[in-house]
TORGUGU-960100 format. One record per residue: x, y, z of N, C-alpha, C, CB in turn; residue in three letters. Coordinates in steps of 0.2 Angstrom, whole numbers. Glycine has a CB too. Layout:
// TORGUGU-960100
PT   n.px   n.py   n.pz  ca.px  ca.py  ca.pz   c.px   c.py   c.pz  cb.px  cb.py  cb.pz  residuo
PT      X      Y      Z      X      Y      Z      X      Y      Z      X      Y      Z      Ala
...
//
This chain:
// TORGUGU-960100
PT   n.px   n.py   n.pz  ca.px  ca.py  ca.pz   c.px   c.py   c.pz  cb.px  cb.py  cb.pz  residuo
PT     64   -332    189     60   -327    186     52   -326    189     61   -330    179      Met
PT     50   -320    190     45   -319    195     39   -323    190     43   -311    197      Thr
PT     34   -326    194     31   -329    192     22   -327    190     32   -333    195      Ser
PT     19   -329    186     12   -322    185      6   -327    184     13   -316    178      Ile
PT      1   -325    186     -5   -329    183     -9   -323    179     -9   -331    189      Val
PT     -9   -324    174    -14   -318    169    -21   -320    169    -12   -317    160      Phe
PT    -25   -315    170    -32   -315    169    -35   -311    165    -34   -314    174      Met
PT    -38   -312    159    -40   -307    154    -44   -310    148    -34   -302    152      Gly
PT    -49   -307    147    -53   -310    139    -53   -306    133    -61   -310    140      Thr
PT    -54   -300    134    -56   -296    128    -50   -295    123    -59   -290    129      Pro
PT    -48   -292    117    -45   -290    114    -40   -284    117    -47   -290    109      Asp
PT    -43   -281    122    -39   -276    126    -34   -281    130    -46   -270    131      Phe
PT    -37   -287    133    -31   -290    137    -23   -292    132    -35   -297    141      Ser
PT    -25   -294    127    -21   -297    123    -14   -294    124    -23   -297    117      Val
PT    -12   -287    121     -6   -285    120     -4   -284    128     -6   -279    115      Pro
PT     -7   -285    135     -4   -286    141     -1   -293    141     -9   -284    147      Val
PT     -4   -296    138     -2   -305    139      6   -305    136     -9   -311    133      Leu
PT      3   -301    130     10   -303    125     16   -298    128     10   -302    116      Gln
PT     15   -293    131     21   -291    134     23   -293    140     20   -287    135      Gly
PT     20   -296    142     23   -300    149     27   -306    145     17   -303    154      Leu
PT     26   -310    142     29   -316    139     36   -311    136     22   -322    132      Val
PT     35   -306    131     40   -303    128     45   -302    134     38   -297    124      Asp
PT     44   -300    139     48   -297    143     50   -302    148     45   -292    146      Ala
PT     47   -308    145     54   -314    150     48   -318    155     62   -308    157      Gly
PT     45   -313    156     40   -316    164     38   -323    162     32   -310    166      Tyr
PT     37   -327    170     36   -333    169     27   -333    169     40   -338    175      Thr
PT     24   -334    164     17   -335    165     14   -341    167     15   -335    161      Val
PT     13   -344    171     12   -349    174      4   -352    172     14   -347    180      Ser
PT     -1   -350    171     -8   -348    168    -10   -345    165    -12   -348    170      Ala
PT    -15   -344    162    -22   -340    160    -28   -342    161    -23   -341    154      Val
PT    -30   -336    164    -36   -336    165    -42   -333    163    -37   -335    170      Val
PT    -46   -336    157    -52   -333    154    -58   -334    154    -51   -333    149      Thr
PT    -63   -331    152    -69   -333    152    -71   -340    147    -73   -326    151      Gln
PT    -77   -342    149    -78   -350    144    -78   -347    136    -87   -354    145      Pro
PT    -78   -351    132    -80   -350    126    -86   -347    124    -79   -354    124      Asp
PT    -90   -344    120    -96   -342    120    -97   -343    112    -96   -335    123      Lys
PT   -106   -344    111   -107   -345    107   -110   -340    104   -110   -350    107      Ala
PT   -108   -339     95   -107   -331     92   -111   -334     86    -98   -327     90      Val
PT   -114   -328     82   -117   -328     76   -123   -333     75   -113   -329     70      Gly
PT   -126   -333     69   -131   -336     70   -132   -343     72   -135   -334     65      Arg
PT   -125   -347     70   -124   -353     69   -122   -355     77   -118   -355     63      Lys
PT   -120   -350     81   -120   -351     88   -115   -355     89   -125   -355     92      His
PT   -109   -354     85   -102   -359     85    -98   -356     91    -96   -357     76      Arg
PT    -97   -361     94    -92   -358    101    -85   -355     98    -90   -364    108      Leu
PT    -84   -349    102    -78   -346     99    -74   -346    105    -79   -338     94      Gln
PT    -68   -344    105    -62   -344    111    -61   -335    111    -53   -349    107      Ala
PT    -59   -334    118    -59   -327    120    -53   -326    114    -58   -325    129      Ser
PT    -52   -318    114    -44   -318    110    -39   -320    114    -42   -310    109      Pro
PT    -40   -319    122    -35   -321    126    -32   -328    125    -39   -319    132      Val
PT    -39   -335    127    -37   -339    126    -34   -341    119    -43   -342    128      Lys
PT    -35   -338    112    -33   -339    107    -25   -338    108    -37   -333    102      Gln
PT    -22   -331    109    -17   -330    111    -11   -335    116    -19   -325    112      Leu
PT    -15   -337    121    -11   -342    126    -11   -349    123    -12   -342    134      Ala
PT    -16   -351    118    -16   -355    115     -8   -357    111    -21   -354    112      Thr
PT     -9   -351    107     -3   -351    104      4   -350    107     -5   -347     99      Arg
PT      3   -349    112     11   -349    115     11   -354    119     13   -343    120      Leu
PT      6   -359    118      6   -364    124      8   -364    131      9   -368    122      Gly
PT      2   -357    132      3   -359    139     -4   -360    143      7   -353    143      Leu
PT     -3   -363    147    -11   -368    151    -15   -362    152    -10   -373    159      Pro
PT    -23   -365    151    -28   -360    151    -32   -364    155    -31   -356    145      Val
PT    -36   -360    159    -42   -362    164    -48   -358    163    -41   -361    173      Leu
PT    -54   -359    162    -58   -355    160    -66   -357    166    -59   -356    151      Gln
PT    -64   -354    171    -68   -355    176    -75   -352    175    -65   -352    181      Pro
PT    -83   -355    174    -88   -350    174    -90   -347    180    -94   -353    172      Thr
PT    -88   -349    184    -88   -345    189    -80   -346    196    -95   -347    192      Lys
PT    -78   -341    197    -69   -342    199    -73   -345    206    -63   -333    200      Leu
PT    -75   -344    211    -77   -343    219    -80   -352    220    -83   -335    220      Ser
PT    -75   -354    225    -78   -361    226    -74   -368    219    -88   -360    225      Gly
PT    -73   -365    214    -71   -369    209    -64   -373    211    -70   -365    203      Ser
PT    -64   -378    204    -59   -382    206    -52   -377    201    -62   -390    203      Ser
PT    -55   -374    199    -49   -368    194    -47   -363    199    -52   -362    186      Glu
PT    -50   -361    205    -46   -356    209    -43   -360    213    -50   -351    212      Met
PT    -45   -368    215    -40   -372    219    -33   -374    215    -45   -379    221      Ala
PT    -33   -374    210    -26   -376    206    -24   -369    204    -26   -380    199      Lys
PT    -25   -363    204    -22   -357    205    -18   -356    212    -27   -351    205      Leu
PT    -22   -357    217    -18   -356    223    -14   -360    225    -22   -356    227      Ile
PT    -15   -367    222     -9   -370    223     -2   -369    218    -11   -376    224      Glu
PT     -3   -365    214      1   -363    211      5   -356    214     -2   -362    205      Leu
PT      4   -355    219      7   -350    224     11   -345    219     13   -353    230      Gln
PT      8   -342    214     11   -337    208     14   -329    213      3   -335    201      Pro
PT     18   -327    210     22   -322    214     16   -315    213     31   -320    211      Asp
PT     13   -315    205      9   -310    206      3   -312    201     13   -303    205      Leu
PT     -4   -308    203     -9   -311    199     -9   -304    194    -16   -315    203      Leu
PT    -10   -305    189    -11   -298    184    -17   -300    181     -4   -295    178      Val
PT    -20   -295    180    -27   -294    178    -29   -288    174    -32   -293    183      Thr
PT    -32   -289    167    -34   -283    162    -40   -285    159    -28   -282    156      Ala
PT    -47   -281    161    -52   -284    159    -54   -292    158    -52   -282    155      Ala
PT    -53   -295    164    -56   -302    165    -63   -304    165    -54   -305    170      Phe
PT    -66   -301    168    -74   -300    167    -77   -303    174    -77   -306    161      Gly
PT    -73   -306    178    -75   -310    185    -72   -305    191    -72   -319    185      Gln
PT    -76   -305    196    -75   -304    204    -70   -308    206    -81   -305    209      Phe
PT    -63   -306    208    -58   -312    212    -58   -312    218    -50   -311    211      Leu
PT    -61   -319    221    -62   -320    229    -56   -317    230    -63   -328    232      Pro
PT    -57   -315    240    -51   -311    242    -46   -318    244    -52   -305    249      Thr
PT    -49   -324    244    -43   -330    244    -38   -330    239    -45   -338    243      Lys
PT    -41   -329    234    -36   -329    229    -32   -323    228    -40   -330    223      Leu
PT    -34   -316    229    -29   -313    229    -23   -315    236    -32   -308    229      Leu
PT    -28   -316    240    -21   -318    244    -15   -321    243    -22   -320    247      Asn
PT    -17   -326    239    -14   -332    236     -7   -329    232    -20   -335    230      Ala
PT     -7   -323    230     -3   -319    226      5   -317    231     -8   -312    225      Ala
PT     10   -320    231     15   -319    236     16   -312    236     20   -323    235      Lys
PT     17   -307    231     20   -301    230     12   -298    232     23   -300    222      Ile
PT     10   -299    226      3   -294    222      0   -296    219      4   -289    218      Ala
PT     -7   -293    219    -12   -294    214    -13   -288    211    -18   -297    217      Ala
PT    -12   -287    205    -13   -281    203    -18   -280    196     -6   -277    202      Val
PT    -21   -274    194    -24   -274    189    -22   -268    186    -30   -275    191      Asn
PT    -25   -270    178    -24   -266    173    -29   -263    171    -22   -267    168      Val
PT    -34   -254    173    -38   -254    173    -40   -250    167    -39   -254    177      His
PT    -45   -249    163    -48   -244    156    -51   -238    159    -56   -249    151      Gly
PT    -47   -235    165    -50   -227    165    -45   -225    170    -59   -226    167      Ser
PT    -46   -219    171    -41   -214    176    -45   -213    182    -39   -204    173      Leu
PT    -44   -219    188    -47   -219    193    -46   -212    198    -45   -224    194      Leu
PT    -51   -212    202    -56   -213    205    -62   -215    200    -56   -209    209      Pro
PT    -61   -211    193    -69   -210    189    -68   -219    186    -70   -202    180      Lys
PT    -75   -220    184    -78   -224    180    -74   -230    183    -77   -222    173      Tyr
PT    -76   -233    190    -74   -240    193    -81   -245    188    -75   -239    203      Arg
PT    -77   -250    188    -83   -254    184    -80   -258    177    -90   -247    181      Gly
PT    -87   -260    174    -85   -265    169    -85   -260    162    -89   -273    169      Gly
PT    -87   -255    160    -87   -252    155    -83   -245    157    -95   -252    153      Ala
PT    -79   -244    157    -77   -237    157    -75   -234    151    -72   -236    162      Pro
PT    -73   -237    146    -70   -233    141    -76   -231    137    -65   -237    138      Ile
PT    -83   -236    137    -89   -234    134    -91   -228    137    -93   -239    134      Gln
PT    -92   -229    143    -94   -224    149    -92   -217    145    -90   -224    157      Arg
PT    -85   -218    148    -80   -209    143    -83   -207    140    -73   -208    138      Ala
PT    -84   -211    133    -86   -209    127    -94   -207    129    -85   -214    121      Val
PT    -98   -211    131   -105   -208    130   -106   -202    135   -110   -214    131      Met
PT   -101   -201    141   -101   -195    143    -99   -189    141   -101   -195    147      His
PT    -95   -190    135    -92   -184    131    -85   -184    135    -97   -177    131      Gly
PT    -82   -187    139    -74   -184    143    -70   -181    137    -70   -191    147      Glu
PT    -67   -178    138    -61   -177    133    -54   -181    134    -59   -168    133      Arg
PT    -53   -184    139    -47   -189    141    -50   -196    145    -41   -185    145      Glu
PT    -45   -200    144    -47   -207    147    -40   -209    147    -53   -213    143      Thr
PT    -39   -216    149    -33   -218    153    -31   -224    154    -33   -215    159      Gly
PT    -26   -226    159    -25   -232    160    -23   -231    170    -19   -236    154      Ile
PT    -25   -235    173    -22   -234    180    -21   -243    182    -29   -229    186      Thr
PT    -13   -244    184    -11   -249    187    -12   -249    194     -6   -249    185      Val
PT    -16   -253    197    -18   -252    205    -18   -259    208    -25   -249    206      Met
PT    -17   -259    213    -17   -265    219    -25   -266    219    -13   -262    227      Tyr
PT    -26   -274    220    -32   -276    217    -34   -277    225    -33   -283    212      Met
PT    -42   -276    227    -46   -275    234    -52   -279    233    -48   -266    236      Ala
PT    -54   -281    238    -60   -285    238    -67   -280    233    -63   -287    247      Lys
PT    -66   -274    236    -72   -270    235    -68   -269    225    -74   -260    243      Lys
PT    -74   -269    220    -72   -267    215    -67   -261    213    -77   -266    213      Met
PT    -63   -262    210    -58   -256    208    -56   -250    212    -61   -253    203      Asp
PT    -57   -252    220    -55   -248    225    -47   -248    227    -60   -248    230      Ala
PT    -45   -253    226    -37   -252    228    -32   -247    227    -34   -257    226      Gly
PT    -28   -247    231    -24   -239    229    -21   -241    224    -18   -236    235      Asp
PT    -20   -235    220    -16   -234    213     -8   -235    213    -17   -228    209      Met
PT     -6   -238    209      1   -237    209      4   -234    203      3   -244    208      Ile
PT     -1   -232    196      2   -227    192     -3   -224    186     10   -230    189      Ala
PT     -4   -219    182     -7   -218    178     -6   -214    171    -11   -216    181      Gln
PT     -8   -217    168     -7   -213    159    -13   -213    157     -2   -217    153      Ser
PT    -12   -202    154    -18   -201    152    -18   -200    143    -22   -195    156      Ala
PT    -23   -202    139    -24   -201    133    -28   -198    130    -24   -206    131      Ile
PT    -28   -191    126    -35   -189    123    -41   -192    119    -33   -184    119      Pro
PT    -46   -190    121    -52   -194    116    -54   -191    111    -60   -196    119      Ile
PT    -52   -192    105    -52   -189     98    -60   -188     96    -48   -195     93      Glu
PT    -62   -182     92    -68   -183     91    -71   -189     88    -69   -178     89      Ala
PT    -66   -192     82    -67   -197     80    -66   -206     84    -64   -196     75      Asp
PT    -64   -204     88    -64   -211     92    -70   -215     93    -61   -209     99      Asp
PT    -70   -219     94    -75   -225     96    -73   -229    101    -77   -229     91      Asp
PT    -78   -235    105    -75   -237    111    -69   -242    109    -81   -239    116      Ala
PT    -70   -245    100    -64   -249     99    -58   -246     98    -66   -253     95      Gly
PT    -56   -242     95    -50   -238     93    -48   -234    100    -52   -234     87      Thr
PT    -52   -235    106    -50   -233    112    -48   -238    116    -54   -229    116      Leu
PT    -52   -244    114    -47   -252    117    -41   -252    113    -51   -261    116      Phe
PT    -42   -252    107    -35   -252    103    -27   -249    108    -36   -245     95      Gln
PT    -30   -242    108    -24   -237    111    -23   -238    119    -26   -227    110      Lys
PT    -28   -240    122    -27   -241    129    -25   -248    130    -33   -240    132      Leu
PT    -26   -252    127    -22   -259    127    -14   -257    126    -24   -266    121      Ala
PT    -13   -253    122     -5   -252    122     -2   -249    128     -2   -247    115      Ile
PT     -6   -243    129     -4   -239    137     -5   -245    142    -11   -234    139      Val
PT     -7   -247    142     -8   -253    148     -3   -255    147    -13   -258    148      Gly
PT     -2   -262    144      3   -264    143     10   -262    145      2   -265    138      Arg
PT     13   -256    142     19   -251    142     18   -250    150     18   -243    138      Asp
PT     12   -246    154     13   -245    160     14   -250    165      9   -242    160      Leu
PT     11   -255    164     11   -260    168     19   -264    167      4   -265    166      Leu
PT     21   -264    163     28   -267    162     33   -260    165     30   -268    152      Leu
PT     30   -254    165     37   -250    167     35   -249    175     37   -242    162      Ala
PT     31   -251    178     29   -253    186     30   -260    188     20   -251    188      Gln
PT     32   -265    184     32   -272    188     38   -273    192     32   -278    184      Leu
PT     44   -270    190     51   -271    193     49   -266    200     58   -267    188      Pro
PT     47   -261    201     45   -259    208     40   -263    211     43   -251    208      Ala
PT     34   -265    208     30   -271    212     34   -276    213     23   -273    208      Ile
PT     36   -278    210     41   -283    212     46   -284    217     43   -284    207      Ile
PT     47   -277    218     53   -275    224     51   -273    230     57   -269    223      His
PT     43   -270    231     40   -267    234     42   -259    236     40   -270    238      Gly
PT     42   -257    229     44   -249    231     39   -246    228     50   -246    229      Thr
PT     34   -250    224     29   -246    221     24   -242    224     27   -250    218      Ala
PT     22   -236    221     18   -232    225     11   -234    228     17   -227    223      Lys
PT      9   -232    232      3   -234    234     -2   -227    235      4   -237    240      Arg
PT     -5   -226    230    -11   -220    231    -17   -221    232    -11   -215    225      Ile
PT    -20   -220    239    -26   -220    239    -30   -215    236    -27   -219    244      Pro
PT    -36   -219    234    -40   -216    229    -45   -211    234    -44   -221    225      Gln
PT    -45   -205    230    -51   -201    234    -59   -204    233    -52   -192    231      Asp
PT    -63   -205    239    -68   -208    237    -74   -203    236    -70   -214    242      Glu
PT    -72   -198    237    -77   -191    235    -76   -190    228    -75   -183    240      Ser
PT    -73   -193    223    -72   -193    217    -76   -199    213    -64   -195    216      Gln
PT    -79   -204    215    -78   -209    213    -85   -209    209    -76   -214    217      Val
PT    -85   -213    204    -89   -213    199    -89   -219    196    -88   -207    194      Thr
PT    -95   -223    193    -95   -228    192    -97   -230    185    -99   -230    198      Phe
PT    -95   -236    180    -95   -237    173    -99   -243    173    -87   -239    169      Ala
PT   -108   -244    175   -111   -252    175   -109   -254    168   -121   -253    176      Tyr
PT   -109   -259    167   -109   -262    160   -117   -260    156   -108   -271    160      Asn
PT   -116   -259    149   -118   -258    145   -127   -262    146   -113   -260    138      Ile
PT   -131   -258    146   -138   -264    145   -142   -264    141   -142   -265    150      Lys
PT   -145   -270    139   -147   -270    131   -154   -264    131   -150   -280    129      Pro
PT   -156   -260    134   -159   -255    135   -157   -250    129   -157   -253    143      Glu
PT   -151   -249    132   -146   -243    131   -141   -244    124   -142   -243    136      Glu
PT   -144   -249    120   -143   -248    114   -147   -245    109   -141   -253    113      Glu
PT   -154   -246    112   -157   -244    106   -158   -236    106   -164   -248    104      Gln
PT   -156   -232     99   -158   -225     99   -163   -222    100   -157   -224     94      Leu
PT   -165   -216    105   -171   -211    108   -169   -206    104   -173   -208    117      Asp
PT   -174   -203    100   -173   -197     94   -177   -193    100   -178   -198     85      Phe
PT   -178   -193    107   -180   -189    109   -173   -186    112   -185   -190    114      Asn
PT   -169   -189    114   -162   -186    116   -159   -181    111   -157   -192    117      Gln
PT   -154   -178    113   -150   -173    108   -148   -177    104   -143   -168    111      Ser
PT   -145   -174     97   -141   -176     93   -133   -177     96   -141   -172     87      Ala
PT   -129   -173    101   -124   -176    104   -125   -182    108   -121   -173    108      Ile
PT   -129   -182    110   -129   -188    114   -131   -195    112   -133   -187    120      Ala
PT   -135   -195    106   -135   -201    102   -127   -202     98   -142   -200     96      Leu
PT   -125   -197     96   -119   -198     91   -113   -200     96   -117   -191     88      Glu
PT   -113   -198    102   -108   -200    107   -110   -209    109   -110   -193    115      Arg
PT   -117   -210    109   -120   -218    111   -119   -222    104   -131   -219    112      Gln
PT   -117   -218    100   -116   -223     94   -109   -226     93   -117   -219     88      Ile
PT   -104   -221     96    -98   -221     96    -95   -227    102    -95   -215     96      Arg
PT    -99   -224    107    -97   -228    113    -98   -236    112   -102   -226    119      Ala
PT   -104   -237    108   -106   -244    107   -103   -248    101   -113   -245    107      Leu
PT    -98   -245     98    -94   -247     93    -88   -250     94    -94   -243     90      Lys
PT    -85   -257     94    -90   -260     88    -95   -265     92    -84   -265     82      Pro
PT    -94   -265     99   -101   -270    101   -101   -268    107   -100   -279    101      Asp
PT   -108   -268    108   -115   -272    103   -117   -267     98   -123   -273    108      Pro
PT   -115   -261     97   -118   -259     92   -127   -254     94   -118   -267     88      Gly
PT   -125   -247     93   -132   -244     93   -136   -246     87   -132   -235     94      Ala
PT   -143   -247     88   -148   -248     83   -156   -243     84   -150   -257     85      Tyr
PT   -157   -242     78   -165   -238     78   -168   -245     75   -166   -230     72      Leu
PT   -175   -244     75   -179   -250     72   -184   -245     67   -183   -255     78      Arg
PT   -185   -248     63   -189   -246     56   -192   -250     50   -184   -242     53      His
PT   -201   -249     53   -204   -255     48   -203   -261     51   -201   -257     41      Ala
PT   -203   -264     57   -202   -266     61   -193   -272     60   -211   -269     62      Gly
PT   -189   -266     58   -183   -272     58   -177   -267     61   -181   -275     50      Glu
PT   -172   -272     65   -169   -268     69   -162   -266     64   -167   -272     76      Arg
PT   -162   -259     64   -154   -257     60   -149   -254     64   -155   -251     54      Ile
PT   -143   -257     65   -138   -253     67   -134   -246     64   -135   -257     67      Lys
PT   -133   -243     69   -131   -236     66   -121   -236     68   -137   -227     71      Ile
PT   -118   -237     63   -112   -237     64   -107   -231     65   -111   -240     60      Trp
PT   -110   -225     60   -107   -219     60   -113   -212     58   -100   -220     54      Arg
PT   -113   -207     64   -117   -202     63   -113   -195     63   -124   -202     68      Ala
PT   -116   -190     62   -114   -185     62   -119   -180     65   -113   -184     57      Leu
PT   -118   -174     68   -122   -168     72   -123   -164     68   -118   -165     77      Val
PT   -129   -162     66   -131   -156     62   -136   -153     65   -133   -157     56      Arg
PT   -137   -146     65   -139   -142     65   -148   -142     63   -134   -138     62      Glu
PT   -154   -141     67   -160   -141     66   -162   -135     67   -163   -145     68      Asp
PT   -164   -130     63   -166   -125     65   -175   -123     65   -163   -122     61      Thr
PT   -177   -129     62   -184   -131     61   -186   -131     68   -186   -140     56      Gly
PT   -195   -131     68   -198   -136     73   -201   -142     72   -202   -132     76      Asn
PT   -197   -146     72   -198   -153     68   -199   -158     76   -190   -157     62      His
PT   -203   -162     74   -204   -170     79   -199   -173     79   -209   -175     77      Thr
PT   -196   -172     85   -191   -180     86   -191   -186     81   -193   -183     94      Pro
PT   -187   -188     77   -188   -195     71   -191   -193     66   -192   -202     73      Gly
PT   -192   -187     64   -193   -185     56   -186   -185     52   -196   -177     55      Thr
PT   -187   -186     48   -181   -185     41   -182   -178     38   -182   -191     32      Ile
PT   -179   -174     40   -178   -169     37   -174   -168     32   -176   -165     41      Ile
PT   -167   -171     30   -166   -170     24   -161   -177     22   -163   -163     23      Ala
PT   -163   -177     16   -160   -183     13   -155   -180      6   -168   -187     10      Arg
PT   -150   -182      7   -144   -182      3   -141   -188     -1   -139   -179      7      Gly
PT   -135   -186     -5   -132   -192     -8   -128   -195     -2   -127   -189    -14      Lys
PT   -126   -193      2   -122   -195      8   -123   -197     16   -118   -191      7      His
PT   -130   -194     16   -133   -194     24   -138   -194     24   -131   -190     28      Glu
PT   -142   -195     28   -151   -196     31   -150   -192     38   -154   -206     32      Leu
PT   -153   -186     36   -154   -181     42   -160   -182     46   -153   -174     40      Ala
PT   -159   -184     52   -166   -185     56   -165   -181     63   -168   -193     58      Ile
PT   -172   -177     62   -173   -173     69   -172   -175     76   -179   -170     70      Ala
PT   -171   -172     80   -169   -174     87   -171   -171     92   -162   -175     89      Thr
PT   -172   -171     98   -173   -169    104   -170   -159    103   -169   -175    110      Gly
PT   -164   -161    102   -161   -156     99   -155   -156     96   -160   -153    103      Thr
PT   -156   -152     88   -151   -153     84   -154   -159     79   -145   -154     88      Gly
PT   -151   -161     76   -151   -167     70   -146   -172     68   -152   -163     64      Ala
PT   -149   -178     69   -143   -183     67   -143   -186     60   -144   -189     71      Leu
PT   -137   -187     56   -135   -187     50   -131   -196     51   -129   -181     48      Ala
PT   -136   -199     48   -135   -206     49   -130   -207     42   -142   -212     49      Leu
PT   -124   -210     41   -118   -211     37   -117   -218     37   -113   -207     40      Thr
PT   -117   -219     41   -115   -229     40   -119   -231     42   -109   -233     42      Glu
PT   -123   -238     39   -128   -242     44   -126   -250     43   -137   -240     41      Leu
PT   -132   -253     46   -130   -261     45   -139   -265     45   -123   -264     54      Gln
PT   -141   -264     40   -148   -267     40   -148   -275     43   -151   -267     32      Pro
PT   -153   -277     47   -150   -284     48   -152   -289     42   -154   -287     55      Ala
PT   -146   -293     46   -143   -297     40   -139   -297     35   -146   -298     36      Gly
PT   -137   -291     36   -133   -288     27   -126   -286     31   -137   -280     22      Lys
PT   -122   -283     28   -115   -281     30   -115   -273     31   -109   -283     25      Ala
PT   -112   -271     34   -112   -264     35   -111   -259     29   -107   -263     39      Ala
PT   -114   -256     27   -114   -250     22   -115   -243     22   -119   -251     18      Met
PT   -111   -239     19   -114   -233     18   -121   -229     17   -112   -232     14      Pro
PT   -123   -224     21   -129   -221     18   -130   -222     12   -129   -215     19      Ile
PT   -125   -220      8   -127   -221      1   -131   -227     -3   -121   -221     -2      Thr
PT   -127   -232     -1   -130   -239     -3   -136   -240      0   -125   -244      1      Ser
PT   -138   -238      6   -143   -240      9   -150   -236      5   -142   -237     17      Tyr
PT   -148   -229      4   -154   -225      0   -154   -227     -6   -152   -218      0      Leu
PT   -151   -230    -11   -151   -234    -16   -154   -240    -17   -146   -235    -17      Asn
PT   -155   -243    -12   -157   -251    -12   -163   -250     -6   -150   -258    -11      Gly
PT   -165   -253      1   -169   -253      3   -171   -249      6   -169   -257      5      Ala
PT   -167   -242      8   -170   -237      8   -172   -231      5   -170   -237     11      Gly
PT   -172   -232     -3   -174   -229     -7   -182   -226     -7   -173   -232    -11      Gln
PT   -186   -228     -2   -194   -228     -2   -190   -221      3   -201   -235      2      His
PT   -187   -219      7   -187   -214     13   -188   -207     11   -182   -215     17      Leu
PT   -191   -202     12   -193   -196      9   -191   -190     17   -202   -196      4      Gln
PT   -189   -185     14   -190   -180     19   -197   -180     23   -188   -175     15      Val
PT   -200   -180     28   -205   -178     32   -209   -185     34   -210   -174     28      Gly
PT   -204   -192     32   -205   -198     36   -204   -198     41   -204   -202     36      Asp
PT   -205   -202     47   -205   -203     52   -200   -210     55   -212   -203     54      Gln
PT   -195   -209     59   -193   -214     63   -196   -214     69   -188   -214     63      Phe
PT   -201   -218     69   -205   -218     78   -200   -225     80   -216   -220     78      Val
PT   -197   -222     84   -195   -229     89   -198   -230     94   -188   -230     92      Glu
PT   -199   -238     95   -203   -241     99   -197   -244    104   -208   -247     95      Val
PT   -199   -247    110   -195   -251    116   -197   -256    111   -197   -252    126      Ser
PT   -190   -261    114   -191   -268    112   -196   -271    116   -184   -272    112      Glu
PT   -197   -270    122   -203   -274    127   -210   -270    121   -204   -271    138      Ala
PT   -212   -267    119   -216   -264    116   -217   -266    110   -216   -257    116      Ala
PT   -211   -267    105   -212   -271    100   -213   -276     99   -210   -271     97      His
PT   -210   -281    104   -213   -287    106   -219   -290    108   -211   -289    108      Glu
PT   -222   -284    110   -229   -286    113   -234   -285    106   -232   -279    120      Gln
PT   -232   -282    100   -236   -281     94   -236   -285     92   -233   -277     89      Asn
//
């Protein structure tokens, strides 16, 4: 049976690994990112892939950095038939790619050549794309630049966020990979070069991109909120407090309002003027509390908010200086 070294980290990777095991492939090792400190108490938490691999009794390696590591030496010694990656989170050295007897393949969360990089699903939502998908591809030294084997597209619905798309695309990726593996193993899979003139990049989300700026349009802000849900979450600052915004709706604003001004306060939403249109907040999470509908917030911590009040956004750097 074909031996596979699987490399992945988040929830997106879990159905792919489970699918390989269920299909009867021999997974000789699972490589994932080191355990991460989470929450206020900074407790170490294993990645979703490590948790699954542990339940399945598969050997797990967690190199901080692959290049030159003892873990990479072990992987090369295994001489796997295939290397399969799905959102692993590190570059793979050429020496490791060459260690695969048959091929090194990647399950990538975009329709390449669009959105090469570490945040393809988030960027697709943020940019208002109407569809996204999965590309199964041969790996190359250059990031996400290898020849494509197959693609499968799905629509991005109006209520989709990064979380829902990760769930959908994980299943699409699993099924597409399993469908292509026989041809990959027998050397008959397609090799479709990427059109370099159509390449775009999906760089990782930067901390400064998490903060809402009401000078932008309501459409852009609503996309930003969905793109950053469930992690890391978009936020605004009010009265020195960071408030995460989990859901909002785009509304018209026919008045001449300063961006950041509350223009409507209803039972189920709080509408704020933006650069173009208005953003109606419907679900948020104050610091140290659970997510809640806007109704609960307005009946509690936000009961003082009135039409005409301002949400004046200050950058994190400026806030820390004050």
